[in-house]
C-alpha positions in Angstrom: -9.7 -25.3 39.0 -9.0 -28.5 37.2 -7.6 -28.7 33.6 -7.9 -31.8 31.4 -6.3 -31.8 27.9 -6.7 -34.6 25.4 -6.1 -35.0 21.7 -8.6 -36.5 19.3 -7.8 -37.8 15.8 -9.6 -36.9 12.7 -9.1 -38.6 9.3 -10.3 -36.7 6.3 -11.0 -38.1 2.8 -11.4 -35.0 0.7 -9.4 -31.8 0.0 -12.2 -29.6 1.5 -14.4 -31.3 4.1 -16.2 -30.5 7.3 -16.4 -33.3 9.8 -18.8 -33.2 12.8 -16.6 -33.9 15.9 -19.2 -33.0 18.5 -19.6 -36.5 19.8 -15.8 -36.9 20.2 -15.5 -33.6 22.0 -18.5 -34.5 24.2 -16.8 -37.8 25.1 -13.7 -36.0 26.3 -15.9 -33.6 28.4 -17.8 -36.6 30.0 -14.6 -38.4 30.8 -12.8 -35.3 32.2 -14.6 -35.4 35.5 -15.3 -31.6 35.2 -18.9 -30.7 35.7 -18.9 -27.0 35.1 -16.4 -24.8 33.2 -15.4 -24.3 29.6 -14.0 -26.4 26.7 -11.6 -25.1 24.1 -11.3 -27.0 20.8 -8.1 -26.2 19.0 -6.8 -27.2 15.6 -3.1 -27.7 15.5 -2.8 -27.2 11.7 -2.4 -24.1 9.5 -4.7 -25.6 6.8 -7.5 -26.7 9.0 -10.0 -25.0 11.2 -12.7 -25.4 13.9 -16.2 -23.9 13.7 -19.6 -24.3 15.2 -22.6 -24.4 12.9 -25.8 -26.3 12.1 -25.5 -30.0 12.1 -29.1 -31.0 11.3 -29.1 -30.3 7.6 -26.1 -31.5 5.5 -26.9 -28.8 2.9 -25.4 -26.2 5.3 -22.0 -27.9 5.2 -22.3 -28.3 1.4 -23.1 -24.6 1.0 -20.3 -23.4 3.2 -17.7 -25.5 1.4 -19.0 -24.5 -2.0 -18.9 -20.8 -1.1 -15.4 -21.0 0.3 -14.2 -22.9 -2.8 -15.8 -20.3 -5.1 -14.2 -17.4 -3.1 -10.8 -19.0 -2.8 -10.2 -21.6 -5.5 -7.1 -23.8 -5.4 -6.1 -22.9 -8.9 -6.4 -19.1 -8.6 -3.7 -17.3 -10.6 -1.3 -15.2 -8.6 -0.8 -17.2 -5.5 2.9 -17.2 -4.5 3.1 -19.9 -1.8 5.2 -22.6 -3.3 3.3 -25.6 -1.8 0.2 -24.9 -3.9 -2.2 -24.6 -0.9 -2.5 -20.9 -0.5 -6.3 -21.3 -0.6 -6.1 -23.7 2.3 -4.3 -21.2 4.5 -6.7 -18.4 3.6 -9.8 -20.6 4.4 -8.2 -21.7 7.7 -7.6 -18.1 8.7 -11.1 -17.1 7.9 -12.7 -20.0 9.7 -10.4 -19.8 12.7 -8.4 -22.4 14.6 -10.5 -22.7 17.8 -13.8 -22.5 19.4 -14.8 -22.2 23.1 -18.0 -24.0 24.5 -19.4 -23.8 28.0 -19.7 -27.0 30.0 -22.6 -27.5 32.5 -23.4 -30.7 34.3 -20.6 -32.4 32.3 -22.2 -31.6 29.0 -21.4 -29.2 26.2 -23.7 -26.2 26.1 -24.7 -26.1 22.4 -27.9 -24.9 20.8 -30.4 -27.4 19.4 -28.9 -27.3 15.9 -25.3 -26.6 16.7 -22.4 -29.0 16.1 -18.6 -28.7 16.3 -16.8 -29.2 13.0 -13.2 -29.9 12.1 -12.7 -28.1 8.7 -10.2 -29.7 6.3 -8.9 -27.4 3.6 -5.8 -29.4 2.4 -6.8 -33.1 2.6 -7.0 -35.9 2.6 -5.0 -36.2 5.8 -4.8 -37.5 9.3 -5.2 -34.6 11.8 -5.1 -33.9 15.5 -7.4 -31.6 17.5 -6.6 -30.6 21.0 -9.5 -30.4 23.5 -9.0 -28.7 26.8 -11.6 -28.6 29.6 -11.2 -26.2 32.5 -13.4 -26.0 35.5 -14.7 -27.8 38.6 
């Protein structure tokens, strides 16, 4: 079993944003030398997340961000966290901090319309995402 771990950088420009990082993750997989195994994509931040969703129609990202903002607005009364980003922590917890994708023939096994997204909930910021590939 071989293990390759790399960090990719993501720069966000909005408070709430989803950035397609599929090609960056695929580059790490290709350069890893691992043909078959799995890939874990992990967000090292408590106000960001990782998800897999449709990457063909940008309306999907818009609808997801709009719905999360409606459900958990930044200015909601009653939040107690002193930094003013309670909504960001809630969104991060709901989306999750990692995804696992199979690797076959040195390629990510994703559906036709699937992409891997870094989700920013407290931007704009410079972020790091850890990508680990395990296999042969």
